C-alpha positions as CSV (number, residue, x, y, z in Angstrom):
1,M,0.0,0.0,0.0
2,G,2.8,2.3,0.9
3,S,4.4,1.8,-2.4
4,N,1.1,2.6,-4.2
5,K,0.8,5.8,-2.1
6,H,4.3,6.8,-3.0
7,L,3.5,6.2,-6.7
8,K,0.3,8.2,-6.5
9,E,2.2,11.1,-4.8
10,K,4.8,11.0,-7.5
11,A,2.2,10.9,-10.2
12,I,0.4,14.0,-8.8
13,S,3.7,15.8,-8.5
14,L,4.5,15.1,-12.2
15,R,1.1,16.2,-13.2
16,K,1.6,19.5,-11.4
17,E,4.8,19.9,-13.3
18,G,2.8,19.8,-16.5
19,K,3.4,16.3,-17.6
20,S,0.9,14.5,-19.8
21,Y,-0.8,11.3,-18.9
22,S,1.3,9.5,-21.5
23,E,4.5,10.9,-20.1
24,I,3.6,10.0,-16.5
25,L,2.6,6.4,-17.5
26,K,6.0,6.1,-19.2
27,I,8.0,7.6,-16.3
28,L,6.3,5.6,-13.6
29,K,5.8,2.5,-15.7
30,I,2.0,2.5,-15.0
31,K,-0.1,0.6,-17.5
32,S,-3.6,2.1,-16.9
33,K,-4.7,5.6,-17.7
34,G,-7.7,4.9,-15.5
35,T,-5.5,4.7,-12.5
36,L,-4.2,8.2,-13.2
37,S,-7.7,9.5,-13.8
38,L,-8.7,8.2,-10.4
39,W,-5.7,9.8,-8.7
40,F,-6.1,13.1,-10.5
41,K,-9.9,13.4,-10.0
42,N,-9.8,15.7,-7.0
43,I,-6.6,17.6,-7.6
44,E,-6.7,21.2,-8.8
45,L,-3.9,22.5,-11.0
46,S,-2.5,25.9,-10.3
47,D,-2.3,28.5,-13.2
48,K,1.4,27.8,-13.4
49,S,0.8,24.0,-13.7
50,K,-1.9,24.6,-16.3
51,K,0.5,26.7,-18.4
52,L,3.2,24.1,-18.1
53,L,0.8,21.4,-19.1
54,E,-0.3,23.4,-22.1
55,K,3.3,24.1,-23.1
56,N,4.2,20.5,-22.8
57,N,1.2,19.4,-24.8
58,I,2.2,21.8,-27.6
59,I,5.7,20.4,-27.6
60,A,4.5,16.8,-27.5
61,H,2.1,17.6,-30.4
62,K,4.9,19.1,-32.5
63,H,7.1,16.2,-31.7
64,G,4.4,13.8,-32.7
65,L,3.8,15.6,-36.0
66,F,7.5,15.6,-36.7
67,K,7.9,11.9,-36.0
68,A,4.8,11.1,-38.1
69,N,6.1,13.2,-41.0
70,N,9.5,11.7,-40.7
71,N,8.0,8.2,-40.7
72,R,5.9,9.1,-43.7
73,K,8.9,10.4,-45.6
74,V,10.9,7.3,-44.9
75,K,7.9,5.2,-46.2
76,I,7.6,7.3,-49.3
77,D,11.3,7.2,-50.0
78,K,11.3,3.4,-49.8
79,E,8.2,3.2,-52.1
80,N,9.9,5.5,-54.6
81,D,13.1,3.6,-54.5
82,K,11.3,0.3,-55.0
83,A,9.3,1.7,-58.0
84,F,12.5,3.2,-59.5
85,K,14.3,-0.1,-59.3
86,Q,11.3,-2.0,-60.8
87,G,11.3,0.4,-63.7
88,Q,15.0,0.3,-64.2
89,G,14.8,-3.5,-64.1
90,L,12.4,-3.5,-67.0
91,I,15.0,-2.1,-69.3
92,K,17.7,-4.5,-70.5
93,S,20.3,-4.1,-73.2
94,I,19.1,-1.6,-75.9
95,S,19.2,-2.9,-79.5
96,L,19.9,-0.8,-82.5
97,R,16.3,-1.0,-83.5
98,E,15.2,0.2,-80.1
99,L,17.8,3.0,-80.3
100,I,16.2,4.1,-83.6
101,I,12.8,4.3,-81.9
102,I,14.2,6.1,-78.9
103,G,16.2,8.6,-80.9
104,A,13.4,9.4,-83.3
105,S,11.0,9.8,-80.4
106,L,13.4,12.2,-78.7
107,Y,13.6,14.3,-81.8
108,W,9.8,14.1,-82.2
109,A,9.5,15.7,-78.8
110,E,12.4,18.1,-78.7
111,G,13.6,18.5,-82.3
112,Y,13.3,21.3,-84.8
113,K,10.4,20.5,-87.2
114,S,10.0,23.6,-89.5
115,E,10.7,22.1,-92.9
116,K,12.6,24.1,-95.6
117,T,13.2,23.3,-99.2
118,T,16.9,23.5,-98.7
119,N,19.3,23.1,-95.8
120,T,16.7,22.0,-93.3
121,P,18.6,21.6,-90.1
122,L,18.4,18.6,-87.8
123,D,18.4,20.6,-84.6
124,F,17.8,19.0,-81.2
125,C,17.6,21.1,-78.0
126,N,17.5,20.1,-74.3
127,S,19.1,20.7,-71.0
128,D,19.0,17.1,-69.7
129,P,22.5,15.6,-69.9
130,Q,21.2,12.0,-70.0
131,M,18.9,12.8,-72.9
132,I,21.7,14.5,-74.8
133,I,23.9,11.4,-74.2
134,V,21.2,9.1,-75.7
135,Y,20.6,11.5,-78.6
136,M,24.3,11.6,-79.4
137,K,24.4,7.8,-79.6
138,F,21.5,8.0,-82.0
139,I,23.1,10.4,-84.4
140,R,26.4,8.6,-84.3
141,K,25.3,5.0,-84.4
142,I,22.1,5.2,-86.4
143,L,22.4,8.3,-88.6
144,K,26.2,7.9,-88.7
145,I,26.8,11.6,-88.9
146,P,30.5,12.5,-89.4
147,E,32.0,14.1,-86.3
148,E,33.0,17.2,-88.2
149,K,29.4,17.8,-89.2
150,I,28.1,18.0,-85.6
151,R,28.0,21.4,-84.1
152,A,26.5,22.6,-80.8
153,G,25.2,25.8,-79.4
154,I,24.9,26.6,-75.7
155,H,22.2,29.0,-74.6
156,I,23.0,30.5,-71.2
157,Y,22.0,33.5,-69.1
158,E,24.5,36.1,-68.1
159,S,24.8,34.6,-64.6
160,I,26.3,31.4,-66.0
161,N,30.0,31.0,-66.7
162,S,30.4,30.3,-70.4
163,D,33.7,28.5,-70.0
164,E,32.3,26.1,-67.4
165,A,29.2,25.5,-69.6
166,R,31.4,24.7,-72.6
167,D,33.6,22.3,-70.5
168,Y,30.6,20.6,-69.2
169,W,28.8,20.0,-72.5
170,A,32.1,19.0,-74.1
171,R,32.3,16.1,-71.6
172,I,28.7,15.1,-72.1
173,T,28.8,15.1,-75.9
174,N,32.4,14.1,-76.4
175,L,32.8,16.9,-78.8
176,P,35.8,19.3,-79.1
177,K,35.4,22.6,-77.2
178,D,35.9,24.6,-80.3
179,R,32.8,23.0,-81.8
180,F,30.5,25.0,-79.4
181,F,29.2,28.5,-79.8
182,I,27.7,30.5,-77.0
183,V,24.4,32.4,-77.1
184,I,23.7,34.8,-74.2
185,Q,20.1,35.1,-73.4
186,I,18.9,38.4,-72.0
187,S,15.9,38.3,-69.6
188,K,14.7,40.4,-66.7
189,N,14.9,37.3,-64.6
190,N,18.4,36.2,-65.8
191,K,20.0,37.1,-62.5
192,N,17.5,35.2,-60.4
193,K,19.0,32.2,-58.6
194,K,16.3,29.9,-59.9
195,W,17.9,30.0,-63.4
196,I,21.2,28.9,-61.9
197,N,19.6,26.1,-60.0
198,K,17.4,24.8,-62.9
199,L,19.9,25.3,-65.7
200,P,23.4,25.5,-64.2
201,Y,25.0,24.9,-67.6
202,G,22.3,26.3,-69.9
203,T,20.5,24.6,-72.7
204,L,22.3,22.7,-75.5
205,V,21.4,22.6,-79.1
206,I,22.9,19.9,-81.3
207,K,23.0,21.2,-84.9
208,I,23.3,19.1,-88.1
209,N,22.7,20.9,-91.4
210,S,21.3,18.1,-93.5
211,R,18.0,18.0,-95.4
212,I,18.4,14.3,-96.1
213,Q,19.0,13.4,-92.4
214,F,16.1,15.7,-91.4
215,N,13.7,13.8,-93.7
216,K,15.1,10.4,-92.7
217,V,14.2,11.2,-89.0
218,K,10.9,12.6,-90.1
219,G,10.2,9.3,-91.8
220,M,11.2,7.4,-88.7
221,I,8.7,9.5,-86.7
222,A,6.0,8.8,-89.3
223,G,6.8,5.1,-89.1
224,I,6.4,5.1,-85.3
225,A,3.0,6.8,-85.6
226,Q,1.8,4.6,-88.4
227,N,2.8,1.3,-86.6
228,I,1.3,2.4,-83.3
229,K,-2.0,3.2,-85.0
230,G,-1.9,-0.2,-86.9
231,N,-1.4,-2.1,-83.6
232,S,-4.1,-0.3,-81.6
């Protein structure tokens, strides 16, 4: 009985310090909230105790939210990683035929399509280095464009270092640095940090002046559209 009385006194003392039911149960290793309710039934908390309890409840609530959000983030990260690996596992070795379809589809999405009667350029523009790497394989392995016929333009804002941008895209494309020309884009937002974060090395344009190659790729695109329709 004495032990129980001591436990009750300790519980009441903790309650007056602003501790929550859950905290007191944990500290005193008591299993039942009903026991605490019975002990606290007739006690009156001072204004100071009430303020401490309110403050501790706010802290506990914030901690609970933080823990819940952190657990949710961990769960989401695991789900995303699992989905990424599943998607990655679906892609095996890429055949030349598949590279034709991929390269033509990339050009369909990001390529220059305004046809001229002469010197229609095969211009491809993007800022994603992985996409540029795939497209370079397409024009080298499938279209077999001679290296000296490939030029590249780098479109950057004034806040971007042109030498760094040229070095970067030279590594990505495996083209000589002197094969690149720089275009400075002027914008009222060009000094805003968001441009540096989103496009740290600008946007690259792969340029090939060939009416024949333009029409060949155009035919590939038509072939993709035609066969998709035929199989639907």
